[in-house]
N, C-alpha and C positions, 0 to 999 in steps of 0.2 A: 573839324578836328576833335573837339571835345566829345561830340556824339560818337565818333569812331572809337575813342578810348573807352568811353562808358560801355559801349557794346562789347568790347574785348573783356572788360572786367566782369560784366554779367555772365558771359560765356564761361569764364574761368570759375566763377562762383557756382555755376550750374554743374560744371565738371566735378567740383569738390563735393557738392550736395549729393550727387548720384554715384559716389564711389562704390564699388562692389562691397556688399556686406561680408563676403567671405574673407576679405583682407583683414589682417591684424591691425591693431591701432598704430603700431610702428610703421607698417606699410602704408597706411592711410596718411600718416604724417609726412612720409617721404614723398608721396604723390602730391600732397597739398603744397609742400615746399617747392617741389619741382614746378608746379603750376604757378606759384608766386614768382619764381625765378624767370620762367618763360614770360610772364606778364611784364616784368621789368624790362626784359630784353626787347619785347614788342614796343614798350614805351620809348626805349632808346632808339630803335630803328625808325619809329614814326617821327620822333623829334629831329633825328638827323636828316630824314628825307624832307622834312618840311622846314628845315632851318634856313633862315635868311641871314647871311653873313654881312650884309650891308649895314653900315652904322645906323642905329636907330636910337630913339629916345629910350631912356631907362624905364623898364616896366614899373608900373605903380605898385607899391607894397601891398595894397589892398587886394589886387587881383592875384598876386603870388600867394597870399594867405588863403584865398579861396581854393586854389589848386591843392595846396597842402592839406586843407581840411577835407577835401574830397578823398584824397588818398588815405588819410587817417580813418575816415568813416568806412571805406571799403575794407581796409585791413581789420578793423574792429568786427565787421560783419563776418569776415573770413574766420577770425578767431572764435566768434560765437558759434559758427557752424562746426568748427573743430571740437569745441567743448560739447556741443549737442551730440555729435557722433560719439564722442568718448563716453558720455553718460549712457547713450543707448547700448554701446558695446559692454560697458560695465554691468548694466542691468541684465543683458543677455547672458553674460558670463556668470552672474550671481544666480540666475534661474537655473542654468545648466548645473552649477555646483550643487545647488539645493536638490535638484532632481537626482543627481548621482548619489548624494548622501542618503536620500530616501530609499533608492534602489539597494544600496549597500546595507541599510538597516533591515530592509525586508529579507534580503538574502541571508543575513546573520540569523534572523528569527527562524527562517525556514531550516537553516543548517542545524540550529539548536534542537528544533523539533525532531528532525531526522535522527540526530544523535541520541536523543532521549528514547525514541522508538527502537533504535538499534540496540541500546543498552537493555531495554526491557525485554526484547526478543532474546538477547544473549542470556539474560537471567532465566528466562523460561527454558532455554535449551540446557542450561546448567542444572536446573531443577529436574528436567526430564531425564538427563543422564544420571543424576543422583538416584532418582526413583528406579531407573532401570538397573543400576548397580545393586540397589537394595533388593530388588526383585530377583536378580540372579543369585544373590547370596541366599535369599530365602528358598529359592528353588533348589540350590545345592544342598541346603540343610534338609529340605524335605526329601530329596533323593537319597541322601545318606540315611535318613530315618527309615525310609521305605526299604532300603537294602538291609538294614539291621533287622527290621520286622520280618522280611522274607527269610533271612538266615535263622531267626528264632523259630519261625513257622516250620522251616525245614527240619530243625532239630526236634521240634514237638512231634512232627509227623513220623520222624525216625523212631522216637521213643514209643509213639503209639503203635507203630508197626511191630516193634520188638515186643511190646506188651501183648498185642494180639497174637503174635507168634507163640509167646509163652502161654497165653491162655488156651490157644488152640492145641498146643502140645499137652497141656494138662487135661483138656477135654478129651483129646484122643486117648490119653492114658486111662481116663475115667471110663470112656466108652468101651475101651478094650476090656477094662476090668468088669464093667457091667455086662458086657457081652459074654464074657466068660462065666459070670455069676448068674445072669438072668436068662441066658440063652436067647432063643429066637423071639419070644414074646416081648421081652424088654427092649430088644433091638428094634422091633417093629414100632413099639410105642415111642421110642426115642426118635425114630425117623418121622413118625406122625407129628410129634411135638415140634420138631425142628421145622417141618414144613409149614405148620401153622404159624410158628414164630416168624419165619421168613416172609410168609404172605402178609402178616401183620406189619412187619417192618417195611415191606415194599409199599403197602397201602398208606402207612403213615408218611413215608418218604414222598409218595405221590401227592398226598394231601398238603404236605408242607411246601412242595414245589409249586403246586397250584396256588396256594395262598401267597407265596412270594411273587409268583408271576402276576397275580391280580393286583398285589400291592404296588409292584413296579409299574404296571399299566396305569393304575390310578395316579401315581406320582408323575408319570410322564404326561398324562392328560392335563393334570393341574399345572405342570410346568409350561406346557404348550399354551394353555389358556392365559397364564400370566404373561408369557412372552408376546402373545398376540395382542393382549390389552396394552402392554407397554409399547409395542410397535405402533399401534393406532394412536396412542397418546403422543409419541415422538413425532409421527408424521403430521398430526394435527398442529403441534407446536411449530414444526418446520413450515407448514403452510401459512401459519399466522405470521411468522417472522419474514417469510418470503413476500407476503403482502405488504408488510411494513417497509421492507427494502424497496419495493416498487414505488411506494408512496414517497420515500426519500428521493428516489430518482426523479419522480414527477415534479417535486418541489424545485429541483435544480435544472430541469430540462427546458430548453428553449424550443417552443413548438412553432412550426410553420405549416399551416394546413394545406397550403398550395402544393408543397413538395412531400408532405409526410402522411397525408390521409391514406388509410388502408395499408400502411407499410409498418414493418416491425424489424427488430434486431435481437438476435440471440447473444447474450453476454455470458462470460465465464469470469467469476469474481472470486478471488482468494482473500480471506479475512483472518485477522488476528483474533485472539480470544476476547479482546476489548471491542471488536467491531471495526478496528482500523483497517482501511483498504490497503492490503499489501500489493495486490496486482489486479488489473481489470483489462480484458480484451474482448473484442467482438469476434464471434465464431462464424456467424452467417447473418444475412439480412441486408436491408437497404443501407447503402454507404452513408447517406446523409443522416439517417436516423441513428446508425451505429456511432458516427462521430459525436453527435450531440449526447447520446446515451453515455458514452465513455467519459465525456467531459462532465456530465451531471454526476456520475459516480465519484470522479476525482474531486469535484467541487464539494460534494457531501463530506468526503474525507473519512468519516466514521459512520457505519451503518448499524442498525439495531440487531443484536444477537442475543441468544438465550444463554443463561448461566448454567443450564443443564448440560453436562459434558456430552451426553449421547445426542442431544438436539444440536449442540454446536458442531459435533462431528459431521452431521448432515449439512450444516450451513457453511462449514469452513471453506469448501470448494464448491460453491453453488453455481448452477447454470440456470438462467431464467431468460424468458423472452419478454422484451418490453415493446409495447405497441402504444403509440400516442393516441389519446382519446380526445375527440373534438365534439 
């Protein structure tokens, strides 16, 4: 009979020990108490089934104390198991709380960084609009000045025309007078003189035009030479910073020779003037390489860029092909 009761107690203890971890502490307490009630009910049934109602000698106090001690020991063990499970649940809850707090802290830091970058971009946009407004104002002033100059030039030409007309009228009068006074010889001499003067004027005008044309050609060639030299310098800087960007990707790229050897990915990256990665996407290439390349760029966060506005203009929306080297 004692062995049977001890077996039932051990089974109840095992049931409590392997309670599902997904249950709350309150649910585990309910299950444990239910198990204890069921245990006492089993005791009652067993005792009634084995009870002998015939008069017997009174049990010895010593044996009764042994049964009570056994029950007390089992209930103590049961409480120890309850305390142990409660400590385990408290530890799990504390770890989860700490993990959530850490995630919230990281999310707040990321949010602050995004807000700072958004504020910086807004400031750049305000500066750009301000410069654009100033440029429009300057263009309007220049246009007004040009119109004024054209009007003054028109007036000058009109006065020049009137002066020439007046001079021509005077010359005609003089010629008429000379013709009347000097007859045919003087008229012929006048015509010869005018012809020589016209030829000289045309010659001088042609020489001036040729000199101006040669000067313009020289200035154009010098300008083209300077532009060519500047373009070569800009492209050299672009190549240098493109190589630096590829190195930054390599530092953050996770290679797998088995799946990536001989494969590549074409990327399109949009950068802020500070080098901050605004956007990155794969255009074409191997899917696995592209996934890792995009991750590498985002992990880098900020890529090297030139402070030269013309060089940065070439790097702002850069397209490059990344190929893992083994």
